[in-house]
N, C-alpha and C positions, 0 to 999 in steps of 0.2 A: 619671691626672689627680687633682690635689689639689682636693677639693671645698671646702676651707676650713671644714670642720665640726668639726675637732678641738677639743675643749673647749667647744663650743656646748652649750646646754641645750635639749632638745626635749620637748614634751608631745604625746603621741600617744594619742588617745582610742579606746575600744573596741579595745584593742590586745593582748588576751590570746590571740586566735586569728586565723586567716585573714589578710586583707590588712593589717589594722592591726598585727598581730604582725610581718608581713614588713617593714613600714615601720620599726617600732621596731628590728628586727635590722639593717636596712640602715644606719640612722643610727648605731647603736652600732658597726658595722663601720668607719664613717668617723671614729670617735673622739668622737662626741657622748655626753653624759650624757642619760638618758631618763627621763621620768616617764610611767608607764603606768597605765591605768585600765580597769576593766571591772566587770561585776556578779559574776562568778564568781571567788572568791578562789583556788581551787585552780589554775585555769588561769593566773591572774596570777602566782602563785608560780613556776610552771614557766617562764613567760616571763622573769621576773626572773632566774632562775638562768641561763638561756641568755644573757641580756644581760650578766650579770656575768662569764661565761666569756669574753666578748669584750672585757672590760676596762672596761665602762661602769659608772659610778655610776648606781644605779637608785632611783627613788622609786615606790612601789607604792600605789595608791589604789583601794579598792573603792567604786565609784560607778556609778550609772546616769546616764550623761551626758545623757539626755533629761529628767531632772528639772530644772525651771527654775532652781533655785539651784545645781545641780552645777557648771556652768562656772566660776562665781565661786570656788567652793571649790577646784576643781582648779587653776586658775591661781594662786590665793593659796598653796596648798600647795606648788606647784612652785617659786615664787619664794622661799618661806620655806626650802625645802630647799636650793636651789642658789644663791640670791641673784640670779637673772636668768631670763629666758625669751627665747630667740632664735628658736625654731622651734615652730610649732603645726601639727599635722596633725589636722584635725577629721574624725572618722569616727563613724558610727552605723549600726546595722543598718537594713535597708530594710523598708518596709511590706509587708503581704501582697498577693498578686495581686488585681486587681479590674478589671472593665470600667468605663469612664467613667460610664455611666448607672446603674451599680449601687451606687456609693459613697454612703454617707450622711454626714451632717454630722460625726458622731463619728469615723468612719474618716478623713475628710479632715483634721479637726483634729489627730488623732494623727500622721498622716503629715507635716503641715506642722510640727508641733512637733519631731519626731525628725529630719527630713531638710532642714529649712530653718532653723527658729528655733534649734535646738541649735548649729549652726555659727555663726550670727550672734552668739549669746551668747558663744561661745568667742572669736571674733575680737574682739568688743567688750571683753572682759576682758583679752585679751592685748596689744592694741595700745598701751595706755599704757606698758607696760614696754618694748616694742620702740621706740616713739618716743623714750623717754628714752635708749635706747642708740644711736639712729640707725641701727639695723639690725634686720631681721626677715624671716622667711620663713613664709608661711602657705599651706598646701595643704588643700583640702577634698576628701575622697574622695566622689565621686558615682557616676555610672553612664554607660556609653556610650549609654544610652537618652535622655539629654538631647539628643543629636544626632539620634537616629532613634527616636522613641518606640515602645514596644511596646504594642499594643492591650490586652493583658492586664495591664498594670502602670500603670493610670491614676493610682494614688496616688503611686507613685514618679515617674512622668513629671511630675506637677504640682508636687510639692514640690521635686524636684531641679532642675527647670528654673527655678523661682522663685529658688533659690539661685544659679544661674548669673547671672541678671539682677541680683541684688543684688551679687554679687561683681564683675561687670563694672564697676558704678558705684563700688563701694567701692575697687577697685584704683586708680582715678584719684586718690582722696583720700589714698592711702597712699604712692604711689611717691616723691613728693618727700621723704618722711621716711626713705627707704632701706628700705622695706618692700614686698615683693612679695606678691601674693595670686593664687593660681591654683587651678583645679579640675583634678582628675585623675579620668578617667572610665574605670573598668575594664570590660572585657568579661568573659566567663566565665574564671575562673581555678580551678586545681585546689586549692581549699580544702576543708576537711572539709564545710562547709555545702553547697557545690556538688555534691560527691560524694553527699551524702545526698539531694539533689534530683534525682539521676540524670544528672549531667554537664551538658553545655552545651545539652541539648535539641535536638541536631541542628544547631546553628548553626555548628559548626566546632570546631577544636581548642581546648583550654583552655590558658591561659598558666600559667607558673610564678609563684607568689606572690613568690618571692625576686626575680625579674626586675622585677616590679611595684614592689616596695619600693625597688629601686635607681633606678627612674625618679623616684619621689617624692623620694628623697635628692638626686638631681641638681637637681630644681626647688627644693630647699631650700638649694642650695649658693651659694657666692660666684660661680662662673662663670655662674650663671643669673640674675645680678642685673638683666638687662634683659628678662627674661621675666616679664610680669605681665598679669593680666586674661585669661589664656588658659584654655581648657578642652581639655586634652589627652587624647584617647582612647587607651587601651592595650588594644587589642582584637583584634590579629592581623588587621587589615583587614576586620573584620566590618561596620563602619559604612560605608554607601554614600553618606550625605549629603555634600555638597560643603562645607558651612559648618563 
């Protein structure tokens, strides 16, 4: 299937490792040019080399995407480098584990900043460029726990579910402009981070990051033009919730 991504320009945040990197690779395999960012310069360089081998033009930016001004800088740098922005994949690391009644104001504010406001800022900066072109694809990487919250991940549950509510309403404002906005909700995948944490914690098998990346690439494609406002879990049937 031709995904219609050849020559498109994508910005993928937190993309030097793990699922973010897998998404960047999947988009490059489909012929997209990719802007990548993360805090670690060495891992970014390694990812840029891999993307270059796939034939992609690559822009590399060392940024902490959770800094309030970083989304504006990232979008501006991508457009300056490539002259356009067609695809945004908003990704950021998750907050630490916590029970709901144990979180304090500072921890809650940090989680909301990283896993809600960061994505909102990125979308807000990207949309004018997509509206001008009459085409855009936006995916925010969240977690399957927005469908079935984990008692030990209260910070993630709160921030990421808030992003879902925001995205559901924003998607309606964007669709008439040729822009789709979806959430992708991974379960445990075999990333370095997950392996460091001891695997899936007994919840079942882990997915392959490359497969997850291809799911995101499809949602960013031309054939997926009528899919918007969705929150798609990629979790090997781990989620039992019906909604």
